[in-house]
N, C-alpha and C positions, 0 to 999 in steps of 0.2 A: 295278824291285820296292822297295819301301819297307822300311827296318828296322822292326823290331818297336820300339813305342814305349816308354819307360820307364814311363810310367803303366799302360798295358795289361800290361805284364811285370810289375811290381808287383801290379796287382789279381788276376793269375792266381796269383801267389805267394801271397797273401794267401788266396786261397780254398782253395788246397792245403793252407796250413798249418793252416786252419779243418777240413778234413776230417780232417787227420790227428789234431788232437786231440780228433776225434771217434770216432776208430779207424775211419774209414771207407776211407783210401787203402790200395789193396791189396786189399781185399775184394771181394767178389763181388755185393755188393748193388745190384740195380737204380740205385737212386737216385746210389750212388757213382759208378756206371759212366756215367750220364746228365750228372752234374756232369762228369766226366771228358771225357766227349766234347765237352761245352760249352765247357770249357777248349781243347780242342785245336782248334775250330773256331773260335775267337777269334784262335788265333796264325795258323792257316791263311789266313783272311781278310786279317789286316794283312800278313804276309808277301807275298800274291799281289797285294792291292789298294792297302795303305796304310790309315792311318786315316780316310782321307778319304772312302773308298767303303765301310767297313765298315756305317755305318748302311745305305745303298743296299743293300747285299746281304742284312741282314735284313729290309728291308722286300719284297726279291722273294721270300723266302721263303714269304711269306703265301699267294703263288699259284702259284710255281714247286717249292716244296718246297726244303729247307735244302741239297740237293746237287744240285737241277735236275730231280729226278725226283719231281715233283709226283703226289699223290695223287688229285687231281681229274681226270675227263676232260674238264672245261670249259675248263681252261688248257692251253697249252702246255707241254711236255717240254722242258728247256733242254739238258740232259746228255746227252752225246756228238754234239750239233750240231756241225758245221762252225763254227768261230769266225769265219769270213769272212761266213757266212752270218748269224749272228746282229748281227755288226757292221753288216752290210748294212740288218737289217730297224729296228736303231735308227736307224742314218743316214736310213731312210725314215719313220719316225715324226717325227723330227726335223724332215725336211724338209715334211711334210705329205702326203707320195705314199702314203702308208699310214695308214689313219685308225684310231684305239684312243684313247677317251675317258682309261683308265687309262695308256696309254703314251706318250702326246705331251707330256702335261708332264714327265714323267721323262724323256724322251730329248731335251728342250728343255734341260732343267736340267745335261745333262752336255757335258764338251767332247769332241771327237773322240778326244781320248788314254783319256779313262775310258769312252767307248761301248768303244772298243777293248779295255782293260782288263778291263771287266766280261762282255764277251763272251768273252775267253779264260779268263776265270775259269770262268766256267759249261761252255763245252766241253772244259774238262779232266777234267770228272767222267763216269765211265764210266755208258753207259746203262743203268737196271735195266729187267727184264722188265715190261710192264705187266700186274700180277695184280689191278687193281681192276674187272675186266670181268665183265658178268653172264653166264653161260652162256648160249651162242646157238646154236642148229642151224647146220651148216656150209652155205654155199651153194655149188655146183659153179661158179657163175659168178666167184667171187671172185678166184681165181687169173688168169683172163683178163683181167679188167678191170684187173688190177692189173701185169699184163705190158707196159702202155705207160708206167709209171711207173719201169722199170727204167732207161729211157735215160739219162734226168737223175739220178735220186735213188739209182740202184748198184743191183746184182744182188740185195742183200740189204735194199735200200730204207735203206743206212745214210747216204746223203747223201753231198755233194760239194764239193769245192771249186772243181774244174774237170770239165769246160769252163764249166759253169753254177756259180753257187753256189746249189746244190739242199739243202733241210734233210733231214735224218734224218726217215723215215716210220714205220720200224720201233717198234713201242711207244709211237706218241704217243697223246694223249689221243683217244679215239674221239669224241666230242662235238666237241671243237677241230678234227679233221679234217674231218668232216661240216660244220660250220660254214664253213670256210675254201673247201670245194669249192662250196658255195652261195654264198658272197660271189662267187667267180670267175666261176661261171655267171651270176650277176644283174650283174656289173660294178661292185660295191659294192668288189671289191677287185681292184686292175689288176696285171698281169702284163705288164711292157714288151715281152717277148718273143712274147707271145699265146698261147704254147704251154698253159699251165694254162686260161686263158679257154676255149680252143678244145676242150681234152678235157672241161672240167666243162659246156660248153654240150651236150656229147653223151648227157650222163648223166641220168638221170630221178632223183627222189627216191629211191626204192628202191634204185638202183643206188647212189647214193652212200653211203646207208648200209650197203650191203653191202661196198661197197670201204674206208671208213671203219674198219668194223669188222675187216676181214680185215687191214689195216695196223697197226692197233693191237694186234693179236695175235701180229704177227711178233716 
């Protein structure tokens, strides 16, 4: 774990002094609170990742959200994921065994230790409820379709480190889940154990949409 750098600390102190001069420190103005949260986040990133990975964490914000709870249904949510699973995916992107145009160059630019550090960082955030879903009628088949997922992904779809590295499905992006199931079904994404491929091949388009929506709302 890296110590906070003098320059970064001085920068945060300067911002705090400037806010104080404006009479904003300690007040309840939304702008001041946002400044304070930004300062605290910079400190958290540096203490956890070190200055070297600070810019990487900022770039991850664009798709995954500053705390891993991205607002888009298209991109995966990283918060609350098992760290070993996140690390395994970065390793797969780096090795070329999992494809994604955005992720492969990023993963290749990181050392194994850096991939482990960024995985631990995002796994440390609590998973927030997925509140960005449009209202949809419940489907009586949803619970039955999701039952097979509990063997690897946990009784509450919370993910697991053992016996397999399985991701958290609860609250995941609905579009992302559906897209991954389609990829497993077509063979575009490969599950070395074959479990996900076999399950996905048993699902039709409508069943994939139903299952993805159900898991996203957990």
